[in-house]
Every structure is written in C-alpha cells, then in structure tokens.
C-alpha angles and dihedrals in degrees: 000000000000124000132184098182137091109252120236109268093216094048100037111017092165094053091042090054093047095048091047093049099041118009104052114104120216134306087239138143115052090346091063117004092180094062112131089238092062121103125169090350096305134094112254089212091055097242136191095050123204123262111262128186096203138015114267138166128240127224095276092050100258117140123247102205126218112269111170124191094243095152092239113139143174129213112235119171091343090305124112113226128191136196090295091076099045116120109221109260142163108246098216091050099052092043094048097046098029093221146102107284116167113203120191137173109245105204102148131095093230090060091083088064089057092050098050104033088084089058096052103033093091132229123332113266133199136197110232131185131182119192142146113253095204097071114090093209121128112264116246105211093191093054093043095051116107124177104213133179113235116220115189123210091256095053091045092056092045092055092041090058090045094235117171114275094198137006137193123191123222107022113239121217112202111218117206119197131183141175119266112295094003101097118143118251121201120200142154116268094237093054119110112248091225094055091050095049090048096057108118093224097046092112094047113105134162087255098050091045088059085064091053093048090054090050093051104037123048096201091053088066088069094074136069119232091257093053095043096097090059090077105012132059125213113233104205093189098055094027096230142110116252129186117273112245101177141359133040132264137171126211126233118190117216113264120256123203115232090237091058090087116206093015090063093050091046092052089052092052093049091066090060115024117084133201097017113177101182143007089266094053090060088061092046111102121181090342095310118114112213126205096232137029090236091060089048090055091052090049090051090049096245095125101044091103140005094282093112091054092049090048089049093053093044092051093047092051089067091069112004127097122239093260090052092050091052091048090049091048093050091047091054092050093049105035105026132069103254114182097194116020094181091060089048090053090053093048089049091058092044092057091048092050094053098066108021136069126256090252091054091044089058091051090051092048093051091048093047091047089053088047092049092051090053 
C-alpha cells in the first residue's frame, strides 16, 4: 500500500516515471544547500533517510519505511538520487493521477489533531495596508494594521449559491433527564429570581413534556425516551413535542456517572420503559410501584449480572479519554456492586483494544499495573 523505493524501470516503467517526476525530494543537504527545505544547514523533512531493509516503527509509533540499497537511482537537476530521497507513495495513485500524492501511515494518537485542526481554525485572514507612498511622514504600523478576512473565489461562489457550509447526518437530538423537582433552569444573571420562578412554563422540560405526549397520544407510548425523536420533534419555542413530518433524527440521553446514584438507574430504565406518564410510572414494573429506580432495575432484571457496567464502559469508550475510562472503571469497582471483577477487567481491556493501537494499549497496561500495585 505504501512504498518508499524507486521502482525497477525494466519491470514497472510507468511507476518509475511517476516516482522520478513527482516523488523524489530535493536534492538538498550538501548536494543543494539552498534548497527551500534547508534550515540551519539541515533538511526540515529529515532527508536523506537511512537505508532500511524492512519497515519498522520508532518509539513514538511513527513508521520507518523500507528503503533498501538496491542501486536504483534517478537523475534530478543533474544529481543522482537513490531510495533515501523517495517520498512515501502509493504506486497506483501516482500512476493514475500523474501527480505528487504523499501517502503516509497515521498510527499516532496526535494525528487526529492534525486532521481536524483545519476544520476548526476559522476562516483565512490577511493583513492589509493602504497608504500613499508620496508622503514622507513616518509610518505608524499600529494605525495601518487591518485584520481582514480573506475570501477566495471558490468560497465566494460557494456562499453566493448558498451551498451548505457544514452537514451532519443523521441529526442528533440530545435528551436531558432529571429527578423529580431537579430540572435545570437557565436564566440571565441580571434577571430577578422571583420573575424567573413565576414563569408559567418553568417546570416544563423536554423530559417532562415526554410524559405529557404519552398521556395525550396513544402511539407515542410505543417508544422509549431515547427513540422518541425518531417520530417526534421538540419545539423549543412552545416547549412541546410535535409529530415528525419529515427528516430523520436519533436520540442521545445525557450520560450519567455510576456514582450519581438514582440518576444512573433512572437513565438505565429510560432505555427500556415505554409510555411513561410520570416519574412514578418509570418506577412501576409489571404493575408494582417501587420506591427507588434501583429497585425497579432489579425488578426488570437489569442488575442481575454485570451487564450494566459493561454497557457503561462501552458507551463511555465512544467519547472518553483513556484517563477518564480508567477513572470510570475504578469508580465502578469501588462504588458499584460488581459480581465478577475478573470478567469486568477482561471486558475493560477488550474495550480498550477495540479503538487504540498496540502501542497505546501497552501504555494503558503499564499504567493500570502500576495502579493495581498501589
């Protein structure tokens, strides 16, 4: 998939030609000290590379590609260059598109920052100054500085035609939940507390209005809270759920930490119970109303084994960092009722191994061994 060697001209003339024209770095170093890549007498791209008989990885996880001393060379600017000057490439891509295409193996955690920094860096900007060159007055750099946004012809056309700037598919509806009488209230700092508490819709939330929709519409009772946005749309202005007429959306219930007590067990129930019309109905299982959400989870069979802890770790693995996962795992072991800790250890490492590299996995294991010793 990735090559850092010059193809044999007799065996692959097309590949040899493409590498010669597009994928040879330099010449630089002592061969050409004035090359743009040179800084303080060294190549900023670290060419020429060393000969290497097989691909390996350095301590930081970066690949060191195979660059054998085959004796094959190409002439560039009257200088003969060997495999040490080849920029890594994919043979089929450079031959098909007849262009410079650098292909690298990204096997490092920080590579995600490189990929997404361009999305979040904002619009291009330029410094612009307009002045008369005939006046002999001294230049005031502070007054002449203008921070201007640069709009290219491509971006200008895109915005003139009102094309989408960003897109997300499918749409995600965040679903807050709360214990009875503990809903969050957002208000401006200068507002009077009495005027806020006297608002008629102060007790209306996305969660409590789910109760009201279940009371009013029979078909609404067929859905759990997490599946409710698939057929219903939240109207933030009127604070009510309305039937979905078009589009698609998925619901995501706010995360609850296992140490949060009843909030955690309520969230667990909301993934299973349907048609709830009150806080008490969530705790009602097979006609029996239980005093706590934890008892209801037991009655529903959700706490008979360690499934809820496995699910909790698996869900957190989608967004949490390694350190956060370890803290969550330790919290479950200390504060939650785990029936088989050895199985939970194995599940913990399975979750880590699904999304991280072998190098990162070794780091996690070393850190966890130290934590276990403590």
